[in-house]
C-alpha positions in Angstrom: 63.3 -71.1 40.0 65.7 -68.7 39.3 64.9 -66.3 42.2 65.2 -69.2 44.7 68.7 -70.3 44.0 69.9 -66.5 43.6 68.5 -66.1 47.7 70.4 -69.4 48.8 73.2 -67.7 46.9 73.6 -64.4 48.3 72.5 -66.3 51.5 75.6 -68.7 51.4 78.0 -65.1 50.5 76.8 -63.5 53.8 77.2 -66.5 55.8 80.4 -66.9 54.4 81.8 -63.5 54.9 80.2 -63.4 58.0 82.5 -66.3 59.3 85.1 -64.8 57.6 85.0 -61.5 59.5 84.3 -63.9 63.2 87.5 -65.3 62.4 89.5 -62.2 61.9 88.1 -60.8 64.5 89.5 -63.4 67.0 92.6 -63.4 65.0 92.5 -59.8 66.3 92.2 -60.5 70.0 94.5 -62.9 70.3 97.6 -60.6 69.0 100.4 -59.4 70.8 102.8 -56.2 70.1 105.5 -58.5 68.9 102.7 -60.3 66.5 101.8 -57.0 64.8 105.4 -55.3 64.5 106.0 -58.6 62.6 103.5 -57.6 60.1 104.6 -55.0 59.2 106.8 -54.6 56.1 110.0 -53.5 55.9 110.7 -53.8 52.2 110.2 -50.9 51.1 111.2 -47.4 53.6 110.0 -44.2 54.0 113.0 -43.1 55.7 114.3 -41.2 52.3 110.8 -39.1 52.6 111.5 -37.0 54.9 115.1 -36.1 57.1 113.1 -36.2 60.4 110.9 -39.6 59.8 109.6 -40.9 63.0 110.5 -38.2 65.1 108.4 -35.6 63.2 105.4 -35.3 60.9 106.4 -33.9 57.3 107.6 -34.7 53.7 111.0 -32.9 52.8 111.0 -33.1 49.0 108.8 -32.5 45.9 106.0 -35.0 44.9 108.1 -35.9 42.0 111.0 -36.9 44.0 108.6 -38.8 46.4 107.4 -40.7 43.7 110.7 -41.7 42.7 111.9 -42.7 45.9 108.6 -44.5 46.7 109.3 -46.7 43.9 105.9 -46.2 42.7 102.9 -48.4 43.2 105.4 -50.4 45.6 105.9 -47.7 47.9 102.2 -47.1 47.9 101.1 -50.3 48.5 103.8 -51.2 51.4 102.3 -47.4 53.2 99.1 -49.0 52.4 99.6 -52.3 54.5 101.8 -50.5 57.4 98.6 -48.2 57.7 96.7 -51.1 58.6 99.1 -52.5 60.9 99.9 -49.1 62.7 96.1 -49.1 63.1 95.6 -52.0 64.6 98.7 -51.2 67.4 96.4 -48.4 68.2 93.4 -50.9 68.9 95.8 -52.8 70.7 97.4 -50.5 72.8 93.6 -49.0 73.3 93.0 -51.9 75.0 95.4 -52.9 76.6 97.4 -49.9 77.9 95.6 -47.9 81.0 96.7 -44.6 80.3 96.9 -44.4 77.0 95.7 -40.9 75.0 92.6 -41.5 73.6 93.0 -38.6 71.0 96.5 -39.9 70.2 94.4 -43.4 69.1 92.1 -41.5 67.0 94.0 -39.6 65.3 96.0 -42.9 64.4 92.7 -44.3 62.8 91.9 -41.2 61.1 95.4 -41.4 60.0 94.9 -44.6 58.5 91.7 -44.4 57.0 93.3 -41.3 55.5 96.1 -43.0 54.0 94.3 -45.8 52.2 91.7 -43.4 50.7 94.9 -41.5 49.2 96.7 -44.9 48.3 93.8 -46.5 46.9 92.8 -43.1 44.8 96.4 -43.1 43.8 96.7 -46.5 42.5 93.4 -46.3 40.6 94.6 -43.2 38.8 97.8 -45.2 38.3 96.2 -48.4 36.3 94.9 -45.8 34.2 97.2 -42.8 33.0 100.5 -43.9 34.7 102.3 -41.3 36.8 100.5 -38.6 35.8 100.7 -35.5 38.2 97.1 -36.7 39.8 99.0 -39.4 41.1 102.3 -37.8 42.1 99.9 -35.5 44.0 97.9 -38.5 45.7 101.1 -40.1 46.2 102.4 -37.2 47.8 99.7 -36.8 50.3 99.5 -40.7 51.4 103.2 -39.9 52.1 102.7 -36.9 54.2 100.0 -38.8 56.4 102.2 -41.5 56.0 105.3 -40.0 57.8 102.8 -38.0 60.3 101.5 -41.8 61.5 104.3 -43.1 62.0 105.8 -40.0 63.6 102.4 -40.5 66.3 103.0 -44.2 66.4 106.6 -43.8 67.5 105.4 -41.3 70.5 102.4 -43.8 71.5 105.2 -47.0 71.4 107.7 -43.9 73.9 104.6 -43.8 75.9 103.4 -47.3 76.4 105.6 -50.1 75.1 109.1 -48.1 74.9 110.9 -52.0 74.7 109.0 -52.1 70.8 110.5 -48.5 69.8 114.1 -50.4 68.4 111.9 -52.8 66.4 109.2 -50.4 65.2 112.1 -48.3 63.7 114.4 -51.2 61.9 110.7 -52.2 60.8 109.9 -48.5 59.0 
């Protein structure tokens, strides 16, 4: 009696998640540059991490200062969410722009994945050990990747949607 109930629950859960996945795919298919730009979180800016933010990659401060300037987990979470949005922007550009640099798109996707991994690792460590050295190192690595991704996204926008650069700069 219990086995059929478990099977039914598993099938229902898989069906539910498949429906959610399809719904999100339909929403992604109807996005525009403006709707993607509106999803960027401007409540924390990575400008304080680098003197050349959005124009060159790299962080110009040490790991301890980066942790303080990113306001701990708040900055990490904003980086996580903005990395997802920039990844979707790269996907949008690859589908809608004719002469997009495929290597740049691939690099942006890779950056987003690495940022997500670093942020999740830092947040998991932070949950158990507060602001230890390992947390700050992962946060610094995420910040470094984030500044590089933002610079590459600026390049992508310059080449394919120059009108969006002021909005992107303001949101970042």
